[in-house]
FIKOLZA-1660 file (N, C-alpha, C; in steps of 0.1 Angstrom, whole numbers, plus 5000, padded with zeros to 4 digits):
% residues 207
   i   px   py   pz ch aa at
   1 8615 4828 0558  A  M  N
   1 8605 4845 0557  A  M CA
   1 8614 4855 0557  A  M  C
   2 8610 4866 0547  A  S  N
   2 8619 4877 0551  A  S CA
   2 8609 4886 0560  A  S  C
   3 8622 4894 0564  A  Q  N
   3 8620 4905 0573  A  Q CA
   3 8608 4917 0571  A  Q  C
   4 8598 4923 0580  A  F  N
   4 8588 4933 0576  A  F CA
   4 8596 4945 0586  A  F  C
   5 8587 4960 0582  A  F  N
   5 8598 4973 0582  A  F CA
   5 8586 4979 0582  A  F  C
   6 8580 4985 0589  A  Q  N
   6 8570 4992 0584  A  Q CA
   6 8584 5006 0591  A  Q  C
   7 8581 5013 0577  A  I  N
   7 8589 5031 0571  A  I CA
   7 8578 5040 0575  A  I  C
   8 8581 5048 0580  A  H  N
   8 8567 5063 0574  A  H CA
   8 8571 5061 0566  A  H  C
   9 8564 5067 0559  A  P  N
   9 8566 5077 0545  A  P CA
   9 8569 5093 0550  A  P  C
  10 8569 5099 0556  A  D  N
  10 8569 5113 0550  A  D CA
  10 8585 5114 0564  A  D  C
  11 8587 5111 0574  A  N  N
  11 8593 5110 0578  A  N CA
  11 8604 5095 0579  A  N  C
  12 8607 5085 0573  A  P  N
  12 8614 5073 0571  A  P CA
  12 8628 5076 0583  A  P  C
  13 8626 5059 0590  A  Q  N
  13 8635 5061 0605  A  Q CA
  13 8646 5060 0602  A  Q  C
  14 8654 5067 0599  A  A  N
  14 8671 5069 0598  A  A CA
  14 8682 5052 0600  A  A  C
  15 8673 5048 0613  A  R  N
  15 8677 5032 0614  A  R CA
  15 8669 5018 0604  A  R  C
  16 8662 5018 0602  A  L  N
  16 8657 5010 0594  A  L CA
  16 8660 5012 0578  A  L  C
  17 8664 5026 0579  A  V  N
  17 8667 5029 0560  A  V CA
  17 8684 5014 0558  A  V  C
  18 8689 5024 0571  A  R  N
  18 8699 5018 0573  A  R CA
  18 8698 5005 0576  A  R  C
  19 8695 4998 0581  A  Q  N
  19 8689 4981 0578  A  Q CA
  19 8684 4974 0570  A  Q  C
  20 8677 4988 0561  A  A  N
  20 8674 4980 0547  A  A CA
  20 8685 4979 0536  A  A  C
  21 8689 4992 0533  A  V  N
  21 8703 4994 0530  A  V CA
  21 8711 4976 0527  A  V  C
  22 8719 4975 0544  A  E  N
  22 8723 4963 0542  A  E CA
  22 8721 4952 0542  A  E  C
  23 8707 4947 0538  A  I  N
  23 8701 4941 0534  A  I CA
  23 8704 4938 0519  A  I  C
  24 8703 4949 0515  A  V  N
  24 8708 4950 0496  A  V CA
  24 8721 4950 0495  A  V  C
  25 8726 4953 0502  A  R  N
  25 8741 4953 0501  A  R CA
  25 8749 4938 0502  A  R  C
  26 8742 4928 0515  A  G  N
  26 8744 4915 0513  A  G CA
  26 8737 4907 0501  A  G  C
  27 8732 4913 0493  A  G  N
  27 8728 4904 0485  A  G CA
  27 8713 4902 0486  A  G  C
  28 8706 4909 0494  A  G  N
  28 8692 4905 0498  A  G CA
  28 8686 4916 0486  A  G  C
  29 8671 4908 0483  A  V  N
  29 8660 4915 0469  A  V CA
  29 8650 4923 0482  A  V  C
  30 8649 4934 0479  A  I  N
  30 8637 4943 0492  A  I CA
  30 8627 4946 0484  A  I  C
  31 8608 4946 0493  A  V  N
  31 8603 4954 0483  A  V CA
  31 8603 4966 0493  A  V  C
  32 8600 4979 0478  A  Y  N
  32 8599 4988 0488  A  Y CA
  32 8584 4998 0482  A  Y  C
  33 8582 5007 0491  A  P  N
  33 8573 5016 0479  A  P CA
  33 8583 5024 0468  A  P  C
  34 8572 5032 0459  A  T  N
  34 8578 5039 0450  A  T CA
  34 8560 5054 0445  A  T  C
  35 8564 5064 0438  A  D  N
  35 8555 5069 0439  A  D CA
  35 8546 5068 0426  A  D  C
  36 8545 5053 0422  A  S  N
  36 8535 5047 0415  A  S CA
  36 8532 5031 0419  A  S  C
  37 8540 5026 0425  A  S  N
  37 8535 5010 0433  A  S CA
  37 8544 5009 0439  A  S  C
  38 8549 4990 0437  A  Y  N
  38 8556 4987 0445  A  Y CA
  38 8566 4985 0441  A  Y  C
  39 8575 4982 0444  A  A  N
  39 8590 4976 0435  A  A CA
  39 8601 4967 0445  A  A  C
  40 8604 4958 0432  A  L  N
  40 8613 4946 0437  A  L CA
  40 8626 4954 0437  A  L  C
  41 8640 4953 0453  A  G  N
  41 8649 4959 0441  A  G CA
  41 8661 4953 0446  A  G  C
  42 8667 4954 0440  A  C  N
  42 8682 4948 0447  A  C CA
  42 8697 4954 0440  A  C  C
  43 8709 4953 0444  A  H  N
  43 8721 4957 0441  A  H CA
  43 8726 4959 0430  A  H  C
  44 8725 4969 0423  A  I  N
  44 8731 4966 0410  A  I CA
  44 8742 4959 0402  A  I  C
  45 8751 4951 0412  A  G  N
  45 8763 4945 0408  A  G CA
  45 8757 4932 0413  A  G  C
  46 8749 4927 0413  A  D  N
  46 8747 4912 0419  A  D CA
  46 8735 4907 0412  A  D  C
  47 8747 4901 0404  A  K  N
  47 8731 4885 0396  A  K CA
  47 8724 4879 0399  A  K  C
  48 8730 4874 0414  A  R  N
  48 8724 4868 0413  A  R CA
  48 8710 4870 0419  A  R  C
  49 8713 4883 0431  A  A  N
  49 8698 4890 0432  A  A CA
  49 8691 4893 0426  A  A  C
  50 8692 4897 0412  A  M  N
  50 8687 4897 0397  A  M CA
  50 8684 4883 0390  A  M  C
  51 8684 4879 0397  A  D  N
  51 8683 4865 0388  A  D CA
  51 8666 4861 0401  A  D  C
  52 8665 4866 0412  A  R  N
  52 8652 4859 0419  A  R CA
  52 8648 4878 0415  A  R  C
  53 8645 4884 0409  A  I  N
  53 8637 4888 0407  A  I CA
  53 8629 4887 0393  A  I  C
  54 8642 4881 0384  A  R  N
  54 8634 4880 0370  A  R CA
  54 8630 4864 0378  A  R  C
  55 8629 4853 0388  A  E  N
  55 8624 4844 0389  A  E CA
  55 8607 4846 0394  A  E  C
  56 8604 4854 0407  A  I  N
  56 8596 4859 0409  A  I CA
  56 8587 4866 0400  A  I  C
  57 8588 4871 0390  A  R  N
  57 8587 4879 0383  A  R CA
  57 8576 4870 0366  A  R  C
  58 8588 4859 0365  A  R  N
  58 8592 4853 0352  A  R CA
  58 8593 4862 0346  A  R  C
  59 8605 4868 0345  A  L  N
  59 8609 4877 0333  A  L CA
  59 8623 4865 0325  A  L  C
  60 8617 4870 0310  A  D  N
  60 8628 4867 0305  A  D CA
  60 8637 4877 0304  A  D  C
  61 8652 4871 0295  A  D  N
  61 8661 4883 0291  A  D CA
  61 8654 4891 0284  A  D  C
  62 8648 4897 0277  A  K  N
  62 8644 4906 0272  A  K CA
  62 8635 4918 0282  A  K  C
  63 8636 4919 0296  A  H  N
  63 8633 4931 0303  A  H CA
  63 8643 4939 0307  A  H  C
  64 8633 4946 0308  A  N  N
  64 8641 4965 0305  A  N CA
  64 8645 4965 0326  A  N  C
  65 8653 4965 0331  A  F  N
  65 8652 4968 0347  A  F CA
  65 8657 4982 0341  A  F  C
  66 8655 4982 0356  A  T  N
  66 8648 5002 0359  A  T CA
  66 8662 5001 0370  A  T  C
  67 8673 5012 0367  A  L  N
  67 8678 5019 0379  A  L CA
  67 8673 5034 0386  A  L  C
  68 8670 5028 0403  A  V  N
  68 8666 5044 0405  A  V CA
  68 8671 5046 0414  A  V  C
  69 8674 5063 0409  A  G  N
  69 8686 5070 0417  A  G CA
  69 8679 5081 0421  A  G  C
  70 8687 5084 0434  A  R  N
  70 8677 5102 0437  A  R CA
  70 8679 5112 0430  A  R  C
  71 8691 5116 0422  A  E  N
  71 8696 5130 0413  A  E CA
  71 8696 5128 0401  A  E  C
  72 8700 5134 0389  A  L  N
  72 8701 5131 0377  A  L CA
  72 8717 5126 0371  A  L  C
  73 8721 5139 0388  A  S  N
  73 8739 5135 0378  A  S CA
  73 8746 5124 0384  A  S  C
  74 8739 5118 0400  A  E  N
  74 8740 5101 0396  A  E CA
  74 8738 5090 0386  A  E  C
  75 8724 5093 0385  A  L  N
  75 8718 5085 0367  A  L CA
  75 8726 5086 0353  A  L  C
  76 8731 5097 0354  A  S  N
  76 8739 5103 0333  A  S CA
  76 8748 5097 0335  A  S  C
  77 8760 5088 0342  A  A  N
  77 8768 5081 0350  A  A CA
  77 8764 5069 0337  A  A  C
  78 8755 5063 0340  A  Y  N
  78 8750 5053 0331  A  Y CA
  78 8743 5050 0319  A  Y  C
  79 8741 5067 0317  A  T  N
  79 8732 5065 0301  A  T CA
  79 8743 5077 0294  A  T  C
  80 8734 5077 0280  A  K  N
  80 8744 5082 0268  A  K CA
  80 8731 5103 0273  A  K  C
  81 8733 5106 0277  A  M  N
  81 8722 5114 0273  A  M CA
  81 8722 5132 0265  A  M  C
  82 8718 5131 0261  A  G  N
  82 8713 5148 0252  A  G CA
  82 8711 5155 0262  A  G  C
  83 8716 5170 0255  A  N  N
  83 8710 5182 0257  A  N CA
  83 8696 5179 0262  A  N  C
  84 8685 5177 0251  A  Q  N
  84 8667 5180 0252  A  Q CA
  84 8662 5168 0258  A  Q  C
  85 8673 5157 0264  A  A  N
  85 8668 5146 0273  A  A CA
  85 8673 5151 0286  A  A  C
  86 8684 5158 0286  A  H  N
  86 8680 5161 0299  A  H CA
  86 8676 5171 0305  A  H  C
  87 8667 5180 0300  A  R  N
  87 8664 5194 0303  A  R CA
  87 8647 5184 0303  A  R  C
  88 8640 5178 0291  A  W  N
  88 8634 5168 0295  A  W CA
  88 8629 5158 0311  A  W  C
  89 8642 5151 0316  A  I  N
  89 8641 5146 0326  A  I CA
  89 8645 5153 0340  A  I  C
  90 8657 5167 0332  A  K  N
  90 8651 5177 0347  A  K CA
  90 8640 5176 0355  A  K  C
  91 8629 5183 0344  A  N  N
  91 8622 5192 0345  A  N CA
  91 8606 5185 0350  A  N  C
  92 8609 5169 0349  A  L  N
  92 8601 5159 0355  A  L CA
  92 8605 5151 0364  A  L  C
  93 8617 5156 0370  A  T  N
  93 8617 5144 0379  A  T CA
  93 8615 5157 0398  A  T  C
  94 8617 5147 0407  A  P  N
  94 8616 5134 0407  A  P CA
  94 8599 5135 0405  A  P  C
  95 8599 5120 0401  A  G  N
  95 8578 5119 0389  A  G CA
  95 8584 5101 0392  A  G  C
  96 8563 5099 0386  A  P  N
  96 8565 5086 0381  A  P CA
  96 8560 5078 0365  A  P  C
  97 8578 5087 0365  A  Y  N
  97 8581 5088 0350  A  Y CA
  97 8592 5073 0352  A  Y  C
  98 8596 5067 0342  A  T  N
  98 8607 5060 0341  A  T CA
  98 8606 5058 0321  A  T  C
  99 8626 5072 0322  A  F  N
  99 8635 5068 0307  A  F CA
  99 8640 5060 0304  A  F  C
 100 8640 5057 0295  A  I  N
 100 8649 5047 0282  A  I CA
 100 8661 5055 0277  A  I  C
 101 8672 5050 0279  A  L  N
 101 8685 5057 0268  A  L CA
 101 8685 5051 0268  A  L  C
 102 8702 5054 0256  A  P  N
 102 8708 5045 0257  A  P CA
 102 8720 5047 0266  A  P  C
 103 8724 5032 0273  A  A  N
 103 8733 5030 0284  A  A CA
 103 8748 5028 0282  A  A  C
 104 8756 5033 0291  A  T  N
 104 8768 5035 0289  A  T CA
 104 8778 5022 0291  A  T  C
 105 8789 5023 0298  A  K  N
 105 8804 5012 0295  A  K CA
 105 8794 5006 0307  A  K  C
 106 8791 5020 0321  A  Q  N
 106 8792 5012 0332  A  Q CA
 106 8780 5007 0339  A  Q  C
 107 8769 5000 0324  A  V  N
 107 8756 4995 0329  A  V CA
 107 8764 4980 0325  A  V  C
 108 8763 4968 0335  A  P  N
 108 8763 4959 0330  A  P CA
 108 8762 4951 0316  A  P  C
 109 8761 4942 0308  A  K  N
 109 8754 4943 0296  A  K CA
 109 8742 4934 0301  A  K  C
 110 8744 4923 0309  A  R  N
 110 8726 4912 0318  A  R CA
 110 8718 4925 0317  A  R  C
 111 8720 4940 0321  A  L  N
 111 8707 4947 0329  A  L CA
 111 8705 4958 0318  A  L  C
 112 8708 4955 0306  A  M  N
 112 8708 4962 0290  A  M CA
 112 8694 4956 0283  A  M  C
 113 8688 4961 0273  A  N  N
 113 8683 4952 0265  A  N CA
 113 8692 4951 0253  A  N  C
 114 8688 4940 0248  A  P  N
 114 8698 4934 0245  A  P CA
 114 8701 4935 0230  A  P  C
 115 8690 4942 0225  A  R  N
 115 8689 4943 0212  A  R CA
 115 8691 4961 0203  A  R  C
 116 8687 4972 0218  A  R  N
 116 8684 4987 0216  A  R CA
 116 8698 4990 0223  A  R  C
 117 8700 4976 0235  A  K  N
 117 8711 4977 0248  A  K CA
 117 8712 4997 0257  A  K  C
 118 8702 4994 0257  A  T  N
 118 8692 5005 0266  A  T CA
 118 8687 5002 0280  A  T  C
 119 8692 5011 0287  A  I  N
 119 8686 5012 0303  A  I CA
 119 8675 5014 0308  A  I  C
 120 8667 5019 0319  A  G  N
 120 8655 5027 0323  A  G CA
 120 8662 5038 0332  A  G  C
 121 8656 5051 0335  A  I  N
 121 8662 5051 0349  A  I CA
 121 8655 5058 0354  A  I  C
 122 8649 5063 0365  A  R  N
 122 8639 5069 0373  A  R CA
 122 8641 5076 0386  A  R  C
 123 8638 5086 0388  A  I  N
 123 8633 5093 0405  A  I CA
 123 8626 5092 0406  A  I  C
 124 8620 5085 0416  A  P  N
 124 8612 5085 0423  A  P CA
 124 8606 5097 0431  A  P  C
 125 8596 5105 0434  A  G  N
 125 8590 5113 0440  A  G CA
 125 8590 5107 0451  A  G  C
 126 8591 5096 0461  A  N  N
 126 8588 5087 0476  A  N CA
 126 8600 5090 0488  A  N  C
 127 8597 5094 0494  A  R  N
 127 8601 5100 0503  A  R CA
 127 8613 5087 0508  A  R  C
 128 8608 5070 0514  A  I  N
 128 8614 5059 0513  A  I CA
 128 8623 5054 0499  A  I  C
 129 8616 5057 0490  A  A  N
 129 8627 5052 0481  A  A CA
 129 8639 5064 0478  A  A  C
 130 8641 5070 0479  A  L  N
 130 8646 5080 0481  A  L CA
 130 8658 5081 0492  A  L  C
 131 8653 5076 0503  A  A  N
 131 8658 5076 0518  A  A CA
 131 8672 5062 0517  A  A  C
 132 8664 5052 0509  A  L  N
 132 8675 5039 0511  A  L CA
 132 8687 5044 0495  A  L  C
 133 8682 5048 0484  A  C  N
 133 8688 5052 0477  A  C CA
 133 8704 5060 0479  A  C  C
 134 8697 5073 0489  A  E  N
 134 8707 5086 0495  A  E CA
 134 8718 5073 0505  A  E  C
 135 8712 5063 0511  A  E  N
 135 8722 5058 0521  A  E CA
 135 8729 5050 0515  A  E  C
 136 8724 5044 0505  A  L  N
 136 8727 5033 0492  A  L CA
 136 8740 5039 0484  A  L  C
 137 8740 5049 0480  A  G  N
 137 8750 5058 0474  A  G CA
 137 8753 5056 0462  A  G  C
 138 8742 5046 0457  A  E  N
 138 8742 5040 0439  A  E CA
 138 8725 5040 0436  A  E  C
 139 8724 5038 0427  A  P  N
 139 8709 5032 0423  A  P CA
 139 8708 5018 0429  A  P  C
 140 8692 5019 0425  A  L  N
 140 8686 4999 0429  A  L CA
 140 8683 5000 0416  A  L  C
 141 8686 4986 0412  A  L  N
 141 8677 4977 0410  A  L CA
 141 8670 4976 0401  A  L  C
 142 8657 4979 0392  A  S  N
 142 8643 4979 0400  A  S CA
 142 8637 4974 0390  A  S  C
 143 8625 4967 0392  A  S  N
 143 8609 4962 0384  A  S CA
 143 8601 4959 0396  A  S  C
 144 8588 4966 0389  A  T  N
 144 8578 4965 0396  A  T CA
 144 8573 4955 0400  A  T  C
 145 8569 4955 0414  A  L  N
 145 8562 4940 0422  A  L CA
 145 8546 4938 0411  A  L  C
 146 8549 4935 0398  A  I  N
 146 8535 4924 0394  A  I CA
 146 8539 4911 0391  A  I  C
 147 8530 4902 0401  A  L  N
 147 8533 4886 0399  A  L CA
 147 8525 4886 0388  A  L  C
 148 8535 4873 0380  A  P  N
 148 8526 4866 0368  A  P CA
 148 8516 4863 0364  A  P  C
 149 8507 4866 0353  A  G  N
 149 8500 4865 0354  A  G CA
 149 8489 4878 0357  A  G  C
 150 8493 4883 0362  A  E  N
 150 8482 4896 0369  A  E CA
 150 8493 4914 0362  A  E  C
 151 8474 4916 0364  A  E  N
 151 8478 4932 0352  A  E CA
 151 8486 4942 0363  A  E  C
 152 8483 4943 0371  A  L  N
 152 8479 4956 0386  A  L CA
 152 8492 4950 0393  A  L  C
 153 8498 4958 0395  A  P  N
 153 8516 4957 0407  A  P CA
 153 8505 4953 0416  A  P  C
 154 8511 4950 0435  A  M  N
 154 8508 4948 0450  A  M CA
 154 8508 4961 0449  A  M  C
 155 8495 4954 0458  A  T  N
 155 8495 4971 0470  A  T CA
 155 8492 4969 0486  A  T  C
 156 8490 4955 0485  A  D  N
 156 8493 4957 0500  A  D CA
 156 8501 4947 0511  A  D  C
 157 8515 4959 0517  A  P  N
 157 8526 4948 0520  A  P CA
 157 8520 4934 0532  A  P  C
 158 8513 4933 0539  A  Y  N
 158 8514 4922 0546  A  Y CA
 158 8505 4910 0534  A  Y  C
 159 8494 4910 0524  A  E  N
 159 8496 4899 0509  A  E CA
 159 8507 4900 0508  A  E  C
 160 8516 4909 0502  A  M  N
 160 8535 4904 0504  A  M CA
 160 8539 4897 0510  A  M  C
 161 8535 4898 0523  A  R  N
 161 8541 4885 0531  A  R CA
 161 8540 4872 0529  A  R  C
 162 8524 4879 0529  A  D  N
 162 8513 4862 0522  A  D CA
 162 8522 4853 0514  A  D  C
 163 8524 4860 0501  A  V  N
 163 8526 4856 0486  A  V CA
 163 8532 4857 0484  A  V  C
 164 8552 4867 0491  A  I  N
 164 8569 4867 0482  A  I CA
 164 8573 4868 0490  A  I  C
 165 8567 4867 0512  A  G  N
 165 8576 4864 0519  A  G CA
 165 8590 4856 0521  A  G  C
 166 8584 4842 0514  A  H  N
 166 8593 4829 0513  A  H CA
 166 8606 4830 0501  A  H  C
 167 8603 4844 0491  A  A  N
 167 8609 4842 0479  A  A CA
 167 8623 4857 0482  A  A  C
 168 8614 4872 0489  A  V  N
 168 8627 4881 0493  A  V CA
 168 8628 4880 0501  A  V  C
 169 8636 4894 0505  A  D  N
 169 8646 4892 0522  A  D CA
 169 8644 4904 0529  A  D  C
 170 8634 4913 0527  A  L  N
 170 8630 4925 0531  A  L CA
 170 8619 4928 0525  A  L  C
 171 8601 4930 0535  A  I  N
 171 8594 4939 0523  A  I CA
 171 8591 4956 0537  A  I  C
 172 8595 4968 0528  A  I  N
 172 8590 4974 0534  A  I CA
 172 8574 4976 0537  A  I  C
 173 8568 4983 0540  A  D  N
 173 8558 4985 0546  A  D CA
 173 8552 5004 0544  A  D  C
 174 8556 5016 0532  A  G  N
 174 8556 5024 0537  A  G CA
 174 8540 5027 0529  A  G  C
 175 8534 5019 0537  A  G  N
 175 8519 5029 0534  A  G CA
 175 8512 5027 0522  A  G  C
 176 8502 5029 0513  A  Y  N
 176 8494 5028 0506  A  Y CA
 176 8506 5041 0494  A  Y  C
 177 8510 5030 0483  A  C  N
 177 8519 5041 0476  A  C CA
 177 8505 5043 0458  A  C  C
 178 8498 5033 0459  A  G  N
 178 8489 5034 0442  A  G CA
 178 8498 5019 0438  A  G  C
 179 8488 5014 0424  A  Y  N
 179 8489 5013 0415  A  Y CA
 179 8491 5013 0401  A  Y  C
 180 8491 5019 0398  A  E  N
 180 8494 5024 0384  A  E CA
 180 8511 5031 0380  A  E  C
 181 8515 5020 0371  A  A  N
 181 8524 5026 0365  A  A CA
 181 8535 5036 0359  A  A  C
 182 8541 5034 0362  A  T  N
 182 8548 5051 0354  A  T CA
 182 8541 5052 0345  A  T  C
 183 8548 5063 0339  A  S  N
 183 8547 5067 0321  A  S CA
 183 8564 5067 0318  A  S  C
 184 8563 5050 0304  A  V  N
 184 8579 5059 0299  A  V CA
 184 8582 5066 0290  A  V  C
 185 8591 5067 0290  A  I  N
 185 8597 5075 0280  A  I CA
 185 8602 5071 0272  A  I  C
 186 8610 5070 0258  A  L  N
 186 8615 5059 0249  A  L CA
 186 8626 5074 0247  A  L  C
 187 8643 5073 0249  A  F  N
 187 8645 5085 0234  A  F CA
 187 8654 5080 0230  A  F  C
 188 8652 5082 0216  A  D  N
 188 8651 5079 0209  A  D CA
 188 8664 5090 0203  A  D  C
 189 8679 5096 0197  A  D  N
 189 8684 5102 0190  A  D CA
 189 8678 5114 0199  A  D  C
 190 8679 5111 0207  A  D  N
 190 8670 5127 0216  A  D CA
 190 8663 5131 0217  A  D  C
 191 8658 5124 0208  A  Q  N
 191 8640 5129 0208  A  Q CA
 191 8626 5123 0221  A  Q  C
 192 8621 5122 0223  A  P  N
 192 8616 5112 0228  A  P CA
 192 8604 5111 0221  A  P  C
 193 8595 5100 0229  A  E  N
 193 8586 5091 0222  A  E CA
 193 8582 5083 0233  A  E  C
 194 8562 5089 0239  A  V  N
 194 8553 5076 0249  A  V CA
 194 8558 5066 0245  A  V  C
 195 8564 5055 0252  A  V  N
 195 8560 5043 0249  A  V CA
 195 8549 5035 0261  A  V  C
 196 8546 5039 0271  A  R  N
 196 8535 5036 0280  A  R CA
 196 8529 5048 0284  A  R  C
 197 8517 5049 0287  A  V  N
 197 8511 5061 0291  A  V CA
 197 8509 5053 0305  A  V  C
 198 8514 5056 0315  A  G  N
 198 8509 5062 0333  A  G CA
 198 8502 5063 0340  A  G  C
 199 8514 5071 0352  A  K  N
 199 8513 5080 0361  A  K CA
 199 8515 5092 0355  A  K  C
 200 8525 5091 0351  A  G  N
 200 8528 5108 0352  A  G CA
 200 8523 5112 0342  A  G  C
 201 8520 5127 0338  A  D  N
 201 8514 5131 0324  A  D CA
 201 8523 5136 0313  A  D  C
 202 8524 5122 0304  A  V  N
 202 8525 5128 0289  A  V CA
 202 8519 5135 0278  A  V  C
 203 8513 5148 0282  A  S  N
 203 8502 5162 0271  A  S CA
 203 8519 5164 0272  A  S  C
 204 8523 5162 0274  A  L  N
 204 8536 5176 0271  A  L CA
 204 8548 5173 0262  A  L  C
 205 8544 5161 0257  A  F  N
 205 8550 5155 0247  A  F CA
 205 8542 5153 0239  A  F  C
 206 8527 5156 0232  A  E  N
 206 8517 5154 0223  A  E CA
 206 8516 5170 0218  A  E  C
 207 8522 5173 0201  A  G  N
 207 8519 5177 0196  A  G CA
 207 8520 5186 0194  A  G  C
% end
């Protein structure tokens, strides 16, 4: 059964954040809150942990994982980002957006979209998520916590413990954080295209 941490959403306890990151570094899969919904996360270099996330969500090899980080300078090493994309992303982060961009050689091939060679990046406006990335010192490999056959993410950490506690190493209860997915923006040749309308305002990209 997984461990269960209650971390304060506004003032995350440093001790618990450190313990959570130790679990990630040790190959664990964690559930953590973001500014749009709860997510599954693991170390970017750990294939076994990534495969466990695939199994929990029953994902095929075409699924786009997302790299969740604390700042744009950190995430830019993993993407080929044009000037316009950089301006848009800088203005909209932290926030409930996922940006899909061409991946650099820093990204393991197993994480990319196999056809497009792209990767999603995200900087959430959630203090627990940012504290985890700060302590880890690199992005978290992440996927929204939506179970097979469901349309909406899980929202109740206690229900998560009952349903998937056997399949993950840690569940972080960071309070209610919503159940709406991020808005997804694809940058193709540095031009933005709205792929999914979610929590983030996409009116800026229209017209």
